[in-house]
N, C-alpha and C positions, 0 to 999 in steps of 0.2 A: 489313491487317496484324494482329493481336490484338496486347495487351501483352504476353506471355508473349512472342511472337516478336520484339520490336520490344525487348524487354529484353537479348534473348541475343544480338540485333544490337548492342547497346550494348557488353556485355560484351566478345563477343568484338573487336569494334572498341580498345573502352582495351585489352585481352590485348594486341592487338596494337602495339599506339601503344608500352606497356610492354614488349614485347619487342623493339622498336627501338631503346628508350631503352638497353637493357640494351647489345643490340650494342655502339652506340656510346660507349657506356661513360659513359654518362649515369644517372638516377637511375631504380629502377621505380615509384616514385611521380609524380615532374616531370608526369603529366597530374592527377593531383589539381585540385583547385578549393578555395581555404581559404574557409571558413567563418567568419559570426563565433562566438564567443563565446553560449551561451544568454543573454537580459537578465538576469537575476537574478543570476548569476555574472559578467556583465559591471561592474552594480553593485557587486559584491562588490570587485573586482579596483580599480575606480574610488576607493571606499572607503576602501580598504589605502594606496595612495599620496599622497590627498590628505591633505596637513600642515597643514588649519586643525584650530584647537583646539572650534572651534562646530559639529565636522561631525555628524551622524547616521544612522547607517545603518540606513535601511527600508526593506532588500531581503530578506532569507530572515529569517523571525521566530525571534525565538531568545531566549532569557531574557536579560537582563543587568543587570548590577547598578547600584548608583546613577549611578556615574559610567562606567556603558557599557562595563565589562569583561564579559567572558562569566562566566555564573552557574553554579555547581552543586549541586542539590537537594542540604539535608543528608542527607537519607535515600541520595541518591547515595552520598556523601562514606561514610556506615556505612556502604553493604552493601559498599565496595570495601575500607575497611579489617578488615572481616570477613574480604573475601577472603585479601587482605594476611597475613593471621594464619593462616589453613588450611594447617597444614603438607600436608597430605595431595589438597592441591590441586597439579593436574601442567596441563604444556600438551600433552597428547596428541591426534591427531585425536581430531573428534568423528565419531560416526554421520554417516552422509550425510543423514540428516535434523533432526542436530541435538539437545542435551539433552534428553533424552526427557522430563524434567521443566521443564523451560521449555515446552515444547509443552502439555504435561498444564495448565502455570497457565495458560497465554497462554489456552489454549480455554475454561475455566473464566472468567477473567475476561472474556471477551467473550461468553459464552453465558447466564454462568449456572452456578452450585456444582448447584446441582438440574435443569440441562439434559438431560432426554429424549434428546438425542442423543446426548450425551455418554455418560451410563447405557446406551443402546443399541449402542454403540462405530459409530457411525454421523458419528461424526467423524475428520477425519484431519487432521491439523497439522503442518509442517512448520516449521523456524527457518529463515526468510528472511533476507537480507541486505537489512534496516529496509523501510520501505516499500514502497518503489519496486523493491527487487529482488522483493517477495512478489507485489507487481501483476503485474510481470515476469515472472514461474513463472506464474504463472496466466492469462498471457495465450499464454505457450508452450504450457501444457499442452491450453489451448482448442482453438488453434491444428493441434493435433494430432490432438487427439480430438472438435472440438467444433467443427465449421467453421462458424459463422456470424457476422452482420453483428452487430456491436456499437455499440451508443445508450449515446451520454455528455450530459452536459448543455452545457446552450447557455449557456455561462461555466462553465469549470472549471477545475481545476490543471492548467496549460500542459503537463504532459508528461504527461498522462492519452491523449494520443492513439496519444500514440509510442510506447507499451506493446504497443499493438494493429496497429496499422499496420508497424512493424517486421517483425512475423510475420507479415506478409500478410492478415490480416483490414479488412474494410471499416469504415470508420466514418463513422456519421451523428449525428446530434445531434439533442435531444428539446428543445421547450420548456423553462427551467426560468423565470429570473432577469425579473424585471418592470421595466425601467428607471424606469417612468411611476409605480410602488408602493415603487418601493426593495422588492419584496416577492417572494414568490411567484408565476410564470404556472404556475397548479391548473391551468384547462381549460386552457391549452396542453399543459401535462402531458400529461394525459390522454389526452388529443386525437392526438400525438403515438403516446403507448405502446400508443394503442388502434387504430392503424397501422400498426405495425409488425409485418415477418414475424413469424408465429408461430416459438415455439425462440430468437427473437434471443435475444441478451443484453444486457441493461442496468446500468450501471454507476452506484450512486447511491453518495452519502456518506453514511456512519451517520450524523452528526453536524459542525455546524463548519464545513458547506459553503465551500471553496473555491473561488472566493475571493468570494464575495457575503456569506457570514453569514448565509443564509437556508436554514432549513430547513424542511420541513413539520411540520404538529401530527402528532399521536399520529392523530387522527382521519383524517388524508391520508394517512397513511403505511400506514392501515387500507385507505383504498381504492384506494393504489397497489398494494397487495398481493395486494387479490382481482381486480382488472383483470391483473396481472402473471399469476396464478396460472389465470388463467381463457384468458388464451393462451398459456401455455404460455414464458412467455420467462424466461431465469436469470439471475436474480441476481447482483452481481457488487459484494460491500459494500468499499468504499474507508473505513477505521478510522485515521484517523490523530492525530483531539483524543478518544480516550474521556478523560469527566472532566474536561475543561476546558471542557466548554460548561455544564453545570447544576452543576458540581462534582459529582456525584453518576456515579462508573461504573456505576451498574445503568441507569440513567436513558438516559445517554447509549449505552448501548446496548440499549434496546428497541426501536428502528426493528427494526432488524435481528434481534430475535428474537422481533418476530414473524412473520416469514415463516420463520424454524427450527420455532417452533410448532403450524406448519400441517401440519409432515412433511416440504415438499418440501425440495429443493435447493438449497445458496447456496456461492456461494462467499467466500469474508473473509479481506480483506488487511490485516494491523495493524502498525502503526506504535509503534515505543517513543521516533521520537526528540522531540514534541510534550511528552508529559504524563511524560516522567522525563526532557528534557532529556538527551540520550544522541545528539546529533545525528552527531555523528564516531565514533563505536558500530559506528553500524548493523544494530541491532536490530529484528528484524521478523516477522511468522510469516506462512504461509499456510492458513486453515482452509478444508477444503473439507465442505461438508454433502449425505452421501448418503442414501440413500433407502434402503439395509440395510448391515451388518456385512460382508458381502460384498465391497459394489461399494468400498466405503469401502476395505479391504485391497487390491483390484485398480486403485485412484486414487494411491492411496500408493505402489504398489509401479510406478506408473508414473509418478510424478513425483521415484524415484531415477535412472531412467533419466536426465530431464532436468538433475537437478543433477549428477551424478558426470562428464561432459563439457565440465561453465560452472566449477564452482566447488568439485567435489568435495565439501566438507561447509561448514560456516560456519564463522567465529569464535565463538572457545570466548570472551572475557574480556564482551565487552556483554552475551550473555544473562547467564552467571552471576550480574551484577551484577544484572537484570530479576529471576531466580529468587530470587536473596538477596531481595530486597523483596517478590514478591510468597508467599512462603513465612514471611515473618516469622508467625512464631502470636502473639509479645507484644503488638502492636499494626499488625494487618490492612488498619484504616485510614488510615496513619499518610501513604501516598501524595494521599491524599482530603485529606488535609489538610492538608500543605503546598499545596497548588492551590487551598485556597481561600485559603491565606495570601495568595498569589502574587495572587488574583484581589482580594482586597481590597488589594492593595500601588497 
């Protein structure tokens, strides 16, 4: 029996059990197993319950003040004040793809103001529900329109496999971290990508690799690019830490810009949770760089079809904060300067 038939049998069995429970006055969901919380959220819960005055939260990486309290960047406070003072602002529904200006600014932030791909209208950017929501949307899009095996680093963000397996894509790993050198296993990485199936999807972290902190050099990135393009591998970049590795927004985006500059296609998920400290606002973007402007229009139309039955349109507040910061013509480097202050602290 193949896996699909097996799954159907299990579903029919569960449905039968549920139906019997309903008829007997029991719960329709009593057959469900109890699963533990993800480890990192279990740590957060344990921290909240611990009454020790000496406790330290080493779980989720977030900004904190000297006394351990949540810390909001000054630039975010200023942006929120601008929004609060704007009498023309409203809480109307956004378009399916989000705030147009946010999407435009996000694409320029990650690809560069002078990106040929943007000027040629080959990039479609939609507002996502943080980095996770953007990755999830990208995975769903690929599962529907480009069903290929996904290769992820061996050592990666624990949620990465979930985005792809949850939509039925096969996930494999490629060598990345070498524990003997505490560095990049570049030879292993190249060997594994060389043996990857043609056309496969390769998940790459743009900078600040989670959880190892190990990134390829620019020279190594160029070799990775040449190999992937020669095999027709599709890059899917996760950019969660732009500006926080080098303190320079452009330098941290340089690896993925190498791939965009060659005219090839790629997907890019952005998150503003870390570099703006907007964790709970859930602000992100998914950009798909296409071969032509016509293809980009088709891709965006298909993304709308996926978004509509999911969350219909994204939330407005967090993206409005990001938009206010990115379009601030008085000091366009304010975010970078604030990041540098944090790095020195």
